[in-house]
ChimeraX commands (.cxc) that place a marker at each C-alpha (Angstrom):
marker #1 position 0.00,0.00,0.00 radius 0.5
marker #1 position 2.88,2.37,0.81 radius 0.5
marker #1 position 4.43,1.75,-2.59 radius 0.5
marker #1 position 1.25,2.31,-4.60 radius 0.5
marker #1 position 0.25,5.48,-2.78 radius 0.5
marker #1 position 3.85,6.70,-2.82 radius 0.5
marker #1 position 4.20,6.19,-6.57 radius 0.5
marker #1 position 0.82,7.82,-7.13 radius 0.5
marker #1 position 1.83,10.91,-5.15 radius 0.5
marker #1 position 5.23,11.14,-6.85 radius 0.5
marker #1 position 3.56,10.94,-10.26 radius 0.5
marker #1 position 1.01,13.57,-9.25 radius 0.5
marker #1 position 3.69,15.91,-7.90 radius 0.5
marker #1 position 5.84,15.40,-10.97 radius 0.5
marker #1 position 2.87,16.21,-13.20 radius 0.5
marker #1 position 2.24,19.43,-11.27 radius 0.5
marker #1 position 5.89,20.34,-11.79 radius 0.5
marker #1 position 6.81,19.04,-15.24 radius 0.5
marker #1 position 3.49,18.01,-16.79 radius 0.5
marker #1 position 2.00,19.67,-19.90 radius 0.5
marker #1 position 1.34,23.03,-18.19 radius 0.5
marker #1 position 4.30,22.79,-15.84 radius 0.5
marker #1 position 4.46,24.75,-12.62 radius 0.5
marker #1 position 3.03,27.80,-14.39 radius 0.5
marker #1 position -0.06,25.89,-15.47 radius 0.5
marker #1 position -0.47,24.41,-12.00 radius 0.5
marker #1 position -0.23,27.88,-10.48 radius 0.5
marker #1 position -2.82,29.18,-12.93 radius 0.5
marker #1 position -5.18,26.33,-12.01 radius 0.5
marker #1 position -4.61,26.87,-8.26 radius 0.5
marker #1 position -5.38,30.56,-8.73 radius 0.5
marker #1 position -8.55,29.57,-10.56 radius 0.5
marker #1 position -9.80,27.57,-7.58 radius 0.5
marker #1 position -8.98,30.44,-5.24 radius 0.5
marker #1 position -5.66,29.52,-3.62 radius 0.5
marker #1 position -3.58,32.65,-2.96 radius 0.5
marker #1 position -0.73,33.16,-3.82 radius 0.5
marker #1 position -1.11,30.53,-6.53 radius 0.5
marker #1 position 2.57,30.06,-7.44 radius 0.5
marker #1 position 3.52,29.45,-3.79 radius 0.5
marker #1 position 0.78,26.84,-3.50 radius 0.5
marker #1 position 1.78,25.20,-6.78 radius 0.5
marker #1 position 5.38,24.87,-5.61 radius 0.5
marker #1 position 4.30,23.71,-2.13 radius 0.5
marker #1 position 2.05,21.05,-3.66 radius 0.5
marker #1 position 4.93,19.74,-5.76 radius 0.5
marker #1 position 7.24,19.55,-2.75 radius 0.5
marker #1 position 4.66,17.92,-0.47 radius 0.5
marker #1 position 3.50,15.41,-3.09 radius 0.5
marker #1 position 7.05,14.40,-4.08 radius 0.5
marker #1 position 8.28,14.37,-0.47 radius 0.5
marker #1 position 5.32,12.51,1.01 radius 0.5
marker #1 position 5.37,10.03,-1.87 radius 0.5
marker #1 position 9.07,9.31,-1.45 radius 0.5
marker #1 position 8.75,9.03,2.34 radius 0.5
marker #1 position 5.85,6.60,2.00 radius 0.5
marker #1 position 7.81,4.49,-0.48 radius 0.5
marker #1 position 10.72,4.32,1.94 radius 0.5
marker #1 position 8.55,3.89,5.03 radius 0.5
marker #1 position 10.17,6.93,6.61 radius 0.5
marker #1 position 8.24,8.95,9.19 radius 0.5
marker #1 position 5.15,7.17,7.92 radius 0.5
marker #1 position 2.46,9.02,9.95 radius 0.5
marker #1 position 3.88,12.38,8.85 radius 0.5
marker #1 position 4.16,11.27,5.23 radius 0.5
marker #1 position 0.56,10.06,5.44 radius 0.5
marker #1 position -0.39,13.44,6.93 radius 0.5
marker #1 position 1.08,15.14,3.87 radius 0.5
marker #1 position -1.20,13.10,1.63 radius 0.5
marker #1 position -4.22,13.55,3.90 radius 0.5
marker #1 position -3.73,17.31,3.98 radius 0.5
marker #1 position -3.24,17.56,0.23 radius 0.5
marker #1 position -6.38,15.51,-0.39 radius 0.5
marker #1 position -8.47,17.53,2.08 radius 0.5
marker #1 position -7.46,20.77,0.35 radius 0.5
marker #1 position -8.17,19.27,-3.08 radius 0.5
marker #1 position -11.46,17.79,-1.92 radius 0.5
marker #1 position -12.75,21.04,-0.45 radius 0.5
marker #1 position -11.30,23.57,-2.88 radius 0.5
marker #1 position -11.65,21.69,-6.17 radius 0.5
marker #1 position -13.93,18.67,-5.96 radius 0.5
marker #1 position -16.72,18.97,-3.35 radius 0.5
marker #1 position -19.00,21.03,-5.56 radius 0.5
marker #1 position -18.94,18.32,-8.22 radius 0.5
marker #1 position -20.45,15.56,-6.13 radius 0.5
marker #1 position -18.98,12.20,-5.21 radius 0.5
marker #1 position -18.02,10.45,-8.44 radius 0.5
marker #1 position -14.56,10.91,-9.96 radius 0.5
marker #1 position -15.93,10.75,-13.52 radius 0.5
marker #1 position -17.75,14.01,-12.71 radius 0.5
marker #1 position -14.57,15.47,-11.13 radius 0.5
marker #1 position -15.99,14.68,-7.70 radius 0.5
marker #1 position -14.18,13.91,-4.46 radius 0.5
marker #1 position -14.25,10.10,-4.71 radius 0.5
marker #1 position -10.53,9.74,-5.54 radius 0.5
marker #1 position -9.21,12.23,-2.99 radius 0.5
marker #1 position -11.41,10.76,-0.25 radius 0.5
marker #1 position -10.09,7.28,-1.00 radius 0.5
marker #1 position -6.45,8.42,-0.87 radius 0.5
marker #1 position -6.98,10.34,2.38 radius 0.5
marker #1 position -8.73,7.44,4.13 radius 0.5
marker #1 position -6.16,4.94,2.82 radius 0.5
marker #1 position -3.39,7.09,4.32 radius 0.5
marker #1 position -5.17,7.30,7.67 radius 0.5
marker #1 position -5.43,3.51,7.64 radius 0.5
marker #1 position -1.80,3.16,6.57 radius 0.5
marker #1 position -0.72,5.38,9.47 radius 0.5
marker #1 position -2.72,3.15,11.84 radius 0.5
marker #1 position -1.32,-0.07,10.36 radius 0.5
marker #1 position 2.25,1.23,10.46 radius 0.5
marker #1 position 5.04,1.06,7.91 radius 0.5
marker #1 position 5.69,-2.69,8.10 radius 0.5
marker #1 position 8.94,-4.52,8.65 radius 0.5
marker #1 position 10.45,-3.50,5.31 radius 0.5
marker #1 position 10.72,0.21,6.09 radius 0.5
marker #1 position 13.19,2.76,7.33 radius 0.5
marker #1 position 10.94,3.42,10.34 radius 0.5
marker #1 position 11.33,-0.23,11.36 radius 0.5
marker #1 position 15.07,-0.20,10.68 radius 0.5
marker #1 position 15.53,2.94,12.81 radius 0.5
marker #1 position 13.17,1.73,15.55 radius 0.5
marker #1 position 10.81,4.72,15.19 radius 0.5
marker #1 position 7.55,2.96,14.33 radius 0.5
marker #1 position 4.48,4.93,15.36 radius 0.5
marker #1 position 1.29,3.06,14.52 radius 0.5
marker #1 position -2.14,2.24,15.90 radius 0.5
marker #1 position -4.19,5.08,17.34 radius 0.5
marker #1 position -1.08,7.27,17.69 radius 0.5
marker #1 position -0.18,6.86,14.01 radius 0.5
marker #1 position -3.73,7.54,12.82 radius 0.5
marker #1 position -4.10,10.51,15.16 radius 0.5
marker #1 position -0.80,11.97,13.97 radius 0.5
marker #1 position -1.79,11.65,10.32 radius 0.5
marker #1 position -5.32,12.88,10.95 radius 0.5
marker #1 position -4.57,15.85,13.19 radius 0.5
marker #1 position -1.56,17.03,11.20 radius 0.5
marker #1 position -3.15,16.40,7.79 radius 0.5
marker #1 position -6.67,17.68,8.42 radius 0.5
marker #1 position -5.52,20.43,10.77 radius 0.5
marker #1 position -2.89,21.66,8.34 radius 0.5
marker #1 position -5.37,21.63,5.47 radius 0.5
marker #1 position -7.94,23.61,7.42 radius 0.5
marker #1 position -5.36,26.20,8.49 radius 0.5
marker #1 position -4.18,26.54,4.88 radius 0.5
marker #1 position -7.73,26.93,3.58 radius 0.5
marker #1 position -8.65,29.46,6.27 radius 0.5
marker #1 position -5.60,31.56,5.50 radius 0.5
marker #1 position -5.22,31.23,1.75 radius 0.5
marker #1 position -8.40,30.05,0.04 radius 0.5
marker #1 position -10.38,32.87,-1.53 radius 0.5
marker #1 position -12.75,31.24,-4.07 radius 0.5
marker #1 position -14.82,34.41,-4.55 radius 0.5
marker #1 position -11.83,36.03,-6.28 radius 0.5
marker #1 position -11.68,33.55,-9.18 radius 0.5
marker #1 position -12.24,36.25,-11.80 radius 0.5
marker #1 position -9.27,38.31,-10.54 radius 0.5
marker #1 position -6.67,35.75,-11.69 radius 0.5
marker link #1:1,2 radius 0.2
marker link #1:2,3 radius 0.2
marker link #1:3,4 radius 0.2
marker link #1:4,5 radius 0.2
marker link #1:5,6 radius 0.2
marker link #1:6,7 radius 0.2
marker link #1:7,8 radius 0.2
marker link #1:8,9 radius 0.2
marker link #1:9,10 radius 0.2
marker link #1:10,11 radius 0.2
marker link #1:11,12 radius 0.2
marker link #1:12,13 radius 0.2
marker link #1:13,14 radius 0.2
marker link #1:14,15 radius 0.2
marker link #1:15,16 radius 0.2
marker link #1:16,17 radius 0.2
marker link #1:17,18 radius 0.2
marker link #1:18,19 radius 0.2
marker link #1:19,20 radius 0.2
marker link #1:20,21 radius 0.2
marker link #1:21,22 radius 0.2
marker link #1:22,23 radius 0.2
marker link #1:23,24 radius 0.2
marker link #1:24,25 radius 0.2
marker link #1:25,26 radius 0.2
marker link #1:26,27 radius 0.2
marker link #1:27,28 radius 0.2
marker link #1:28,29 radius 0.2
marker link #1:29,30 radius 0.2
marker link #1:30,31 radius 0.2
marker link #1:31,32 radius 0.2
marker link #1:32,33 radius 0.2
marker link #1:33,34 radius 0.2
marker link #1:34,35 radius 0.2
marker link #1:35,36 radius 0.2
marker link #1:36,37 radius 0.2
marker link #1:37,38 radius 0.2
marker link #1:38,39 radius 0.2
marker link #1:39,40 radius 0.2
marker link #1:40,41 radius 0.2
marker link #1:41,42 radius 0.2
marker link #1:42,43 radius 0.2
marker link #1:43,44 radius 0.2
marker link #1:44,45 radius 0.2
marker link #1:45,46 radius 0.2
marker link #1:46,47 radius 0.2
marker link #1:47,48 radius 0.2
marker link #1:48,49 radius 0.2
marker link #1:49,50 radius 0.2
marker link #1:50,51 radius 0.2
marker link #1:51,52 radius 0.2
marker link #1:52,53 radius 0.2
marker link #1:53,54 radius 0.2
marker link #1:54,55 radius 0.2
marker link #1:55,56 radius 0.2
marker link #1:56,57 radius 0.2
marker link #1:57,58 radius 0.2
marker link #1:58,59 radius 0.2
marker link #1:59,60 radius 0.2
marker link #1:60,61 radius 0.2
marker link #1:61,62 radius 0.2
marker link #1:62,63 radius 0.2
marker link #1:63,64 radius 0.2
marker link #1:64,65 radius 0.2
marker link #1:65,66 radius 0.2
marker link #1:66,67 radius 0.2
marker link #1:67,68 radius 0.2
marker link #1:68,69 radius 0.2
marker link #1:69,70 radius 0.2
marker link #1:70,71 radius 0.2
marker link #1:71,72 radius 0.2
marker link #1:72,73 radius 0.2
marker link #1:73,74 radius 0.2
marker link #1:74,75 radius 0.2
marker link #1:75,76 radius 0.2
marker link #1:76,77 radius 0.2
marker link #1:77,78 radius 0.2
marker link #1:78,79 radius 0.2
marker link #1:79,80 radius 0.2
marker link #1:80,81 radius 0.2
marker link #1:81,82 radius 0.2
marker link #1:82,83 radius 0.2
marker link #1:83,84 radius 0.2
marker link #1:84,85 radius 0.2
marker link #1:85,86 radius 0.2
marker link #1:86,87 radius 0.2
marker link #1:87,88 radius 0.2
marker link #1:88,89 radius 0.2
marker link #1:89,90 radius 0.2
marker link #1:90,91 radius 0.2
marker link #1:91,92 radius 0.2
marker link #1:92,93 radius 0.2
marker link #1:93,94 radius 0.2
marker link #1:94,95 radius 0.2
marker link #1:95,96 radius 0.2
marker link #1:96,97 radius 0.2
marker link #1:97,98 radius 0.2
marker link #1:98,99 radius 0.2
marker link #1:99,100 radius 0.2
marker link #1:100,101 radius 0.2
marker link #1:101,102 radius 0.2
marker link #1:102,103 radius 0.2
marker link #1:103,104 radius 0.2
marker link #1:104,105 radius 0.2
marker link #1:105,106 radius 0.2
marker link #1:106,107 radius 0.2
marker link #1:107,108 radius 0.2
marker link #1:108,109 radius 0.2
marker link #1:109,110 radius 0.2
marker link #1:110,111 radius 0.2
marker link #1:111,112 radius 0.2
marker link #1:112,113 radius 0.2
marker link #1:113,114 radius 0.2
marker link #1:114,115 radius 0.2
marker link #1:115,116 radius 0.2
marker link #1:116,117 radius 0.2
marker link #1:117,118 radius 0.2
marker link #1:118,119 radius 0.2
marker link #1:119,120 radius 0.2
marker link #1:120,121 radius 0.2
marker link #1:121,122 radius 0.2
marker link #1:122,123 radius 0.2
marker link #1:123,124 radius 0.2
marker link #1:124,125 radius 0.2
marker link #1:125,126 radius 0.2
marker link #1:126,127 radius 0.2
marker link #1:127,128 radius 0.2
marker link #1:128,129 radius 0.2
marker link #1:129,130 radius 0.2
marker link #1:130,131 radius 0.2
marker link #1:131,132 radius 0.2
marker link #1:132,133 radius 0.2
marker link #1:133,134 radius 0.2
marker link #1:134,135 radius 0.2
marker link #1:135,136 radius 0.2
marker link #1:136,137 radius 0.2
marker link #1:137,138 radius 0.2
marker link #1:138,139 radius 0.2
marker link #1:139,140 radius 0.2
marker link #1:140,141 radius 0.2
marker link #1:141,142 radius 0.2
marker link #1:142,143 radius 0.2
marker link #1:143,144 radius 0.2
marker link #1:144,145 radius 0.2
marker link #1:145,146 radius 0.2
marker link #1:146,147 radius 0.2
marker link #1:147,148 radius 0.2
marker link #1:148,149 radius 0.2
marker link #1:149,150 radius 0.2
marker link #1:150,151 radius 0.2
marker link #1:151,152 radius 0.2
marker link #1:152,153 radius 0.2
marker link #1:153,154 radius 0.2
marker link #1:154,155 radius 0.2
marker link #1:155,156 radius 0.2
marker link #1:156,157 radius 0.2
view
């Protein structure tokens, strides 16, 4: 599960950075959904998605890596997808909800024996792992949205 979610997040971050529109296109899209300043959020999304994806793949600081995915998915779900309903084929929040919940579960299950967390003896799992991922991810997303999300200004970008 770590590998699949990690690869998915790395691919998503890479696409935000080097995909068809590049970082400029990502910033333009973020501005369109009301995230201010859009270029800062585009760059932050790339760094979080690449970093959280790599950390999940390695099993390093797993609850914090999971929190990075949870937070990213909460922001995406609220800012971009919630108004479109549930189903992903209508650009709904189905996909981001699934990734967020999978990461909460992953944080509860722990990184597994084949992980850097296990090798370093820093495994945090169970309720503590899930709480870390949930509080940091959801809390960080809500703080970001409260401070930087201005959807009423879409026409200004």
